[in-house]
N, C-alpha and C positions, 0 to 999 in steps of 0.2 A: 504494500500500500504506500502511496506517495505521502509526503508531508501535507498537512492541512495548509491551505492558502488562506489569505485574508477573507476571501469570499466564503469559503467553507466555515470559517469562524463566525462570520456574520450570520449564517444560517443556524449554526449550533447555538449561538447566543439567543436567537429568536426562540428556539425550542426550550432553552433553559429559563425563559421567563416564567414558566409554570412553577419554578422553585421559589419565587419571591413570596415572602411571608413564612417560609419554612424555618424551623428551628434546628440548630445544630446539636445533635445528641452526643456524637462522639467523633473523634478524629484519630485515624490510624495511619502510620507510615508502613505500608505493606511490602515495600521494596525500596531499593536505593533511590529511584526516581518517582515512585508511585505513592500517591496520597489517596486515602479513602475517607470520605466524609459521610457519616450516617446522618440523614436528615429526617425530620418529622414534619410532614406537610400540615397546613392549617386544618385540614379535614381528618388528620390522624394517620394518614397513609405513611408508610416508611419507604424511603428511597435512598439509594447511595449515589454519591457523586465521586466518580473515579477520575483522577487527574494524573497524567504522566507528564512530568516536567519536560518541556521542549517538544511535546508530541501531540497530546490530545486531552480533551475533557468530555465526559459523557455521563448522563444520568442513567441509572440502571436499577432494577429490582433484584438482580443477581446477587447471591451471597458470596462472600470471600472469606478465606481463612485469614485471621488477624494474629499478629504477634502477641504473646502473653505479656511481654515487657515493652512499653512504648519507647520510641526513640526520643531524644532530646527535642527534636523539632516537633514531634507529635505532642509532647508534654507542654511545650510553650503554646502551641495552638489551642490545646484543651484549656489551659489557664485563661487565655484571653477571649476565645470566641465560643467555647462550649456553652450551650444554652442561649447563645445569641440568635438573633433573627436576621434572615437575609433580607436586606432592604432593596438591593438592586443587583442585576447581573448585566454588565455592559462590555462591549468591545471598545478598547481604547483606540480612538481615531480609526484608521483603516489598518491597524497593525495586528499582528498575530499575538494579541494580548487580551486576556479576559480579566476584568476587574469585578470581584464580588464584594459588595459592601455589606458589612455585618454590624448590626446595632446590638449592644449588650448594656442594658441600663442606660447610663448617660454617655457611655463610651461608643465610639465609632471606629471600626477597623476596616481595612481593605485587604483582601487576599488577592494578590496580583499574580496571575498565572501567565508566564511567558511561554508561548508555544512554538517559538522558533528554535533553531539549532543552538545548543548550549544555553537554552533558556533556564528559568528558575521559577520557584514558587516563593513568594515573599509576603510576609505579614507586615503591614504598615499601620501605624497608629493614626489618630485623628489630626496630628500635626505634620504628617508626612514623613515621620521618622521610621526607619526600619526597626521593627521589633525583633524579627528573626527571619533569615532566608533559609531555604533548604540547603543552598550551597553558598559559601563565601566566594565572591568573585571581584576581580579588579580589571576594569576595562579602561581604555584611553579616556572615555568621556564620563565614566561613572564608577563608583565603588559600591558593591552590594554587600554590606556588612551591618551588623546591629549598630544602632544609634546614628547611622549615616542618614542623610536625607535620601529618600528614594527618588531616583531620576529615571524617567522613561528613556529607552533607547531613542536615537534620532528617528523622527517620524518619516514615513514615506508619503508620497502624494496620495491624497484622498480623492478617489474618482467621484465620490458623491458631491464634492465641493469644487470640482475642477471645471473652469470655464473652457470654452473652445480655444480661446487665445492661449491659455496656459498649456492645454493639452497639445496644441500644435507646436508650441515652443519646445516642450519635452520630447516630442516625436522628432522634430527636425534636428535637434542638437545631439541626439543619441549616438548616431554613427553605427549602431548595430542594425541587424535586420529587425523587421517589425515584430515578429513573435517574441524575440528575446527582449526587445524594448518594453513590450507590454508585460512580459513575465517577470523581468528583473527590475527594470528602472521604475516601473509603476506598481510592482508588487502583486500582479494578478495571479502569478503562478503559471506554470507551463500549460496545464489543462485548459484553463479559462482564457489564456492568451490565444491558444489554438482555436477555441470556440468562437471568440470574437472575430478572428481573421476569417474563419469559415462563414460566419453569418454575414460578414461585410462583403464577402466575395473578393477579398484583396489577397494577393499572393503573400503568404506569411514570411517568405525569405527575402522580400523586397527590402533593400537598404533604406532606412528611414530618411536620411538626408537627401535621397534622390526621389522621394515620394512627391507627387503633385498634390496641389491643394484639394483636388476633387477626391482623391483616395484618402487623404487625412480626414476630410469632412465625413466621408462615408464610414470610416472606422469610428469616429467620434459619435455619429448618430446611432450606429449599431450599439456602441457602448451604452448610450442613454437608454435604449430599449432593454438592454441586458440588465442594467441597474434597476429598472422599474420593477422587475420581479422581486428584487431584494427589498426595495423600498416598501412595496405592498405586501411583503411576506407571502408571496404566492409560491410556496414550496410544495413540490410533489416528489419526494425522495425516490431515487432510482438506484437499484443495486445492479451493477453490470457484472455479468458472469461469463466465463468461458470454460466449458467442460466442467461445470459445477464448482469452479474456482472463482471466488469473488475477486474481481479485478479493480473495482471502483465503486464508490458510493457518492452520488451527486445529489444536490438539492432539488434538481428537476432534470428532465430529459435534455441531453446535449446532442447536437448534430454530429460531433466528432465520433460519437458512438452509434 
């Protein structure tokens, strides 16, 4: 399975809205990168939130074996957010980051889940200070350690807020082919970059600084139609299989399949 793209995370976050109002019963670290959060929904139903740092987040009713002795990270999370209520579940900008806001008494915490390569799971307090990360990290632009201010990674362009002028500028100055410009420079991911090229009827290997205005406009207009499904939450999940092997899961049918 491929890495989740920002579009995938947009769809996942839409599904996770059903968890708003749920209470956190227990937190477990079930593997080096895996966090399991046991939730109690307002109507009393039990559900688990399974999070793999740098990879995925999913709600499930499946049961998991849990360690008898909690890790330090799990103990810190239990101390601060156990019995707290989920206030919101949001995607940060158009990044591969999910932010879960938890209210416990007068305190507000954010569980920030980074779903990109070498990502992290970070508990942040109401003042933006890191309480505890799953992993201590030092990057050129930020330090992820307790008591440091949490700083989001540099943001990528948000297609939901992108004007035609800005889109055309990003396309023309790329110097890559079209599909890689959409996939990498704009953060769409390879699958959705291919889909937009296919829907626009524009050759995906066309070098962007050689594209005419007509083709740029066609891709932009195709993108607007593509974004509309996300804005309106018109999701029809599709499982793509080959010989009973799951190849892909998408939020709606794609032409590339």
